[in-house]
N, CA, C and O atoms as a DFTB+ gen file, in Angstrom:
288 C
 N C O
     1  1       0.414      -0.910       0.287
     2  2      -0.218      -0.076      -0.553
     3  2       1.034       1.352       0.048
     4  3       1.759       1.759       0.957
     5  1       0.569       1.553      -1.151
     6  2       1.223       3.764      -1.278
     7  2       1.153       5.167      -0.085
     8  3       0.651       6.251      -0.383
     9  1       1.667       4.903       1.050
    10  2       1.485       6.070       1.525
    11  2       1.430       7.292       0.776
    12  3       2.212       7.481      -0.156
    13  1       0.502       8.200       1.136
    14  2       0.194       9.633       0.502
    15  2       0.234      10.315       1.623
    16  3      -0.204       9.958       2.716
    17  1       1.114      11.961       1.165
    18  2       1.403      12.241       2.198
    19  2       0.553      13.719       1.412
    20  3       0.483      14.110       0.246
    21  1       0.148      14.095       2.372
    22  2      -1.312      15.592       2.745
    23  2       0.222      16.499       2.005
    24  3       1.397      16.426       2.362
    25  1      -0.406      17.299       0.898
    26  2       0.859      18.311       0.800
    27  2      -0.077      19.745       0.967
    28  3      -1.179      19.828       0.424
    29  1       0.459      20.780       1.727
    30  2       0.748      21.767       2.618
    31  2       0.944      23.137       1.697
    32  3       2.049      23.463       1.263
    33  1      -0.090      23.781       1.489
    34  2       0.199      25.129       0.671
    35  2       0.407      26.062       1.923
    36  3      -0.373      26.252       2.857
    37  1       2.223      26.835       1.606
    38  2       2.015      27.627       2.198
    39  2       2.113      29.134       1.582
    40  3       2.088      29.316       0.365
    41  1       2.204      29.990       2.338
    42  2       2.399      31.578       1.667
    43  2       3.720      32.579       2.324
    44  3       3.569      33.227       3.360
    45  1       4.556      32.574       1.808
    46  2       5.899      33.858       2.167
    47  2       5.618      35.102       1.618
    48  3       5.141      35.336       0.508
    49  1       6.108      36.241       2.889
    50  2       6.172      37.609       2.031
    51  2       7.283      37.754       1.842
    52  3       8.034      37.238       2.669
    53  1       7.780      38.368       0.904
    54  2       9.009      38.386      -0.028
    55  2       9.631      39.864      -0.247
    56  3       8.737      40.659      -0.537
    57  1      10.320      40.179      -0.216
    58  2      11.314      41.784      -0.487
    59  2      11.042      41.663      -2.253
    60  3      11.733      40.983      -3.013
    61  1      10.126      42.318      -2.557
    62  2      10.693      42.902      -4.330
    63  2      11.598      44.173      -4.129
    64  3      11.488      45.152      -3.391
    65  1      12.801      43.684      -5.330
    66  2      13.908      44.521      -5.386
    67  2      13.980      44.482      -7.214
    68  3      14.165      43.571      -8.022
    69  1      13.740      45.914      -7.337
    70  2      13.891      45.885      -8.713
    71  2      15.585      46.844      -9.099
    72  3      15.997      47.891      -8.599
    73  1      16.111      46.104      -9.977
    74  2      17.515      46.619     -10.437
    75  2      17.348      47.409     -12.198
    76  3      16.817      46.935     -13.202
    77  1      17.912      48.495     -12.032
    78  2      17.667      48.879     -13.374
    79  2      19.578      47.629     -14.230
    80  3      20.701      48.032     -13.928
    81  1      19.494      46.976     -14.692
    82  2      20.321      46.079     -15.025
    83  2      19.962      45.206     -16.713
    84  3      18.772      45.378     -16.979
    85  1      20.451      44.646     -17.457
    86  2      20.839      43.926     -18.242
    87  2      20.087      42.864     -17.819
    88  3      20.535      42.532     -16.721
    89  1      19.263      42.233     -18.103
    90  2      18.730      40.947     -18.348
    91  2      20.080      39.842     -18.470
    92  3      20.497      39.148     -17.543
    93  1      20.733      39.893     -20.139
    94  2      21.893      39.182     -19.949
    95  2      23.345      39.238     -18.691
    96  3      24.251      38.464     -18.381
    97  1      23.042      40.170     -18.400
    98  2      24.422      40.774     -17.091
    99  2      24.218      40.957     -15.755
   100  3      24.822      41.836     -15.140
   101  1      23.233      40.036     -15.108
   102  2      22.603      41.054     -13.974
   103  2      23.557      40.971     -13.229
   104  3      24.624      40.377     -13.383
   105  1      23.039      41.798     -12.087
   106  2      24.638      42.697     -11.047
   107  2      24.246      41.624     -10.288
   108  3      23.301      40.876     -10.540
   109  1      25.150      41.552      -9.154
   110  2      25.428      40.969      -7.701
   111  2      24.333      42.468      -6.794
   112  3      24.238      43.693      -6.860
   113  1      23.715      41.299      -6.015
   114  2      23.036      42.107      -4.785
   115  2      23.135      41.592      -3.302
   116  3      23.413      40.408      -3.112
   117  1      22.960      42.273      -2.456
   118  2      23.463      41.906      -1.534
   119  2      22.078      41.991       0.079
   120  3      21.077      42.495      -0.428
   121  1      21.944      41.860       0.757
   122  2      21.080      41.413       1.642
   123  2      21.159      43.214       2.606
   124  3      21.889      44.096       3.059
   125  1      19.298      42.579       2.318
   126  2      19.430      44.475       2.723
   127  2      19.613      44.813       4.542
   128  3      19.945      45.854       5.109
   129  1      19.203      43.319       5.158
   130  2      19.444      43.029       6.553
   131  2      21.393      43.233       6.565
   132  3      22.037      44.280       6.627
   133  1      21.842      41.935       6.490
   134  2      23.314      42.026       6.203
   135  2      24.365      42.691       5.914
   136  3      25.364      42.991       6.567
   137  1      23.762      43.055       3.997
   138  2      25.154      43.255       3.563
   139  2      26.106      41.719       3.176
   140  3      27.283      41.743       3.535
   141  1      25.763      40.848       2.695
   142  2      26.358      39.485       2.522
   143  2      25.349      39.621       1.444
   144  3      24.137      39.832       1.481
   145  1      26.609      39.353      -0.008
   146  2      26.241      38.699      -1.468
   147  2      24.953      38.008      -1.483
   148  3      25.091      36.873      -1.025
   149  1      23.557      38.307      -1.894
   150  2      22.916      37.143      -2.082
   151  2      23.263      36.146      -3.251
   152  3      23.812      36.546      -4.278
   153  1      22.875      34.664      -3.024
   154  2      22.721      33.799      -3.825
   155  2      22.549      33.141      -4.179
   156  3      22.716      31.998      -3.756
   157  1      21.853      33.689      -5.752
   158  2      21.004      34.336      -7.039
   159  2      21.072      33.336      -8.058
   160  3      22.139      33.097      -8.624
   161  1      19.344      32.353      -8.506
   162  2      18.996      31.820      -9.010
   163  2      18.132      31.970      -9.480
   164  3      17.466      32.848      -8.933
   165  1      17.288      31.153     -11.089
   166  2      16.242      31.859     -11.366
   167  2      15.510      30.982     -11.486
   168  3      15.807      30.175     -12.367
   169  1      14.390      30.753     -10.776
   170  2      13.451      29.427     -10.752
   171  2      12.390      29.714     -12.033
   172  3      11.675      28.713     -11.980
   173  1      12.023      30.328     -12.870
   174  2      10.926      30.031     -13.963
   175  2      11.929      30.675     -14.673
   176  3      12.230      31.869     -14.677
   177  1      12.509      29.538     -15.402
   178  2      12.987      30.217     -17.365
   179  2      11.869      31.281     -18.056
   180  3      12.197      32.263     -18.722
   181  1      10.456      30.870     -17.752
   182  2       9.923      32.084     -18.298
   183  2       9.899      33.310     -18.466
   184  3       9.581      34.008     -19.428
   185  1      10.458      33.649     -16.902
   186  2      10.455      35.325     -16.249
   187  2      12.193      34.930     -16.178
   188  3      12.721      34.727     -15.085
   189  1      12.853      34.867     -17.263
   190  2      14.009      35.909     -16.686
   191  2      14.628      36.810     -16.285
   192  3      15.798      36.859     -15.908
   193  1      13.565      37.866     -16.375
   194  2      14.226      39.223     -15.578
   195  2      13.795      38.974     -14.010
   196  3      14.201      39.763     -13.158
   197  1      12.853      37.712     -13.603
   198  2      13.318      37.509     -12.631
   199  2      14.101      36.556     -11.779
   200  3      14.129      35.338     -11.954
   201  1      14.936      37.427     -10.544
   202  2      15.690      36.072      -9.737
   203  2      15.117      36.140      -8.462
   204  3      14.284      36.980      -8.122
   205  1      15.835      34.730      -7.355
   206  2      15.174      34.842      -6.237
   207  2      16.626      34.993      -6.143
   208  3      17.544      34.491      -6.791
   209  1      16.597      35.713      -5.290
   210  2      17.925      35.970      -3.936
   211  2      17.825      35.275      -2.518
   212  3      16.801      35.486      -1.868
   213  1      18.870      34.413      -1.960
   214  2      18.498      33.924      -0.382
   215  2      20.186      34.193       0.624
   216  3      21.271      33.647       0.824
   217  1      19.542      35.188       0.924
   218  2      20.572      34.993       1.681
   219  2      21.487      33.988       3.162
   220  3      21.179      33.687       4.315
   221  1      22.569      33.791       2.357
   222  2      23.174      32.419       3.624
   223  2      23.178      32.738       4.547
   224  3      22.972      31.822       5.343
   225  1      23.374      34.050       5.157
   226  2      23.501      34.076       7.041
   227  2      21.873      34.764       7.332
   228  3      21.586      34.355       8.457
   229  1      21.159      35.286       7.013
   230  2      19.654      35.876       7.483
   231  2      19.316      35.187       6.979
   232  3      18.178      35.544       6.674
   233  1      19.580      33.903       6.423
   234  2      18.165      33.119       5.118
   235  2      16.610      34.164       5.814
   236  3      15.609      34.254       6.525
   237  1      17.422      34.647       4.985
   238  2      16.136      35.837       3.850
   239  2      15.849      35.298       2.222
   240  3      16.624      34.710       1.467
   241  1      14.480      35.719       2.004
   242  2      14.535      35.390       0.282
   243  2      14.240      36.479      -0.172
   244  3      13.844      37.231       0.719
   245  1      14.252      37.230      -1.836
   246  2      13.955      38.159      -2.037
   247  2      14.075      38.199      -3.601
   248  3      15.047      37.946      -4.313
   249  1      13.043      38.515      -3.865
   250  2      12.776      38.419      -5.486
   251  2      12.936      39.766      -6.148
   252  3      12.482      40.896      -5.970
   253  1      13.998      39.017      -7.217
   254  2      14.017      40.381      -7.676
   255  2      14.357      40.351      -8.900
   256  3      14.939      39.546      -9.626
   257  1      13.596      42.033      -9.089
   258  2      13.266      42.018     -10.432
   259  2      14.063      42.727     -11.610
   260  3      14.136      43.934     -11.384
   261  1      14.733      42.326     -12.895
   262  2      15.977      43.743     -13.364
   263  2      15.274      44.087     -14.160
   264  3      14.480      43.271     -14.628
   265  1      15.290      45.166     -14.531
   266  2      13.997      46.324     -15.174
   267  2      15.114      45.987     -16.939
   268  3      16.254      46.403     -17.150
   269  1      14.397      45.291     -17.716
   270  2      15.178      45.922     -19.218
   271  2      15.344      46.290     -19.919
   272  3      14.412      46.230     -20.721
   273  1      16.849      47.179     -20.498
   274  2      16.783      48.667     -20.778
   275  2      17.412      49.383     -20.424
   276  3      17.414      50.394     -21.127
   277  1      18.476      49.430     -19.017
   278  2      18.007      50.479     -18.010
   279  2      19.316      49.622     -17.688
   280  3      19.425      48.397     -17.744
   281  1      20.356      50.637     -17.309
   282  2      21.569      50.057     -17.165
   283  2      22.424      50.833     -16.214
   284  3      23.648      50.754     -16.107
   285  1      21.467      51.720     -15.429
   286  2      22.282      52.028     -14.177
   287  2      21.552      51.938     -12.987
   288  3      22.100      52.164     -11.908
């Protein structure tokens, strides 16, 4: 008999950071609390302008939106 585990849905508050940077060359981003560089990943290949930043020290998550066409 296969055991079925219930799926639990959770919500999370994320700070959205908007960076004026080209999508091809994303900038580095620092944690807003401790200034440690964030580990960046792109979880959605259909949204290359959106990155997820995670602080290894604070364990905070940040949603980073890159603004195409702006370089400063």
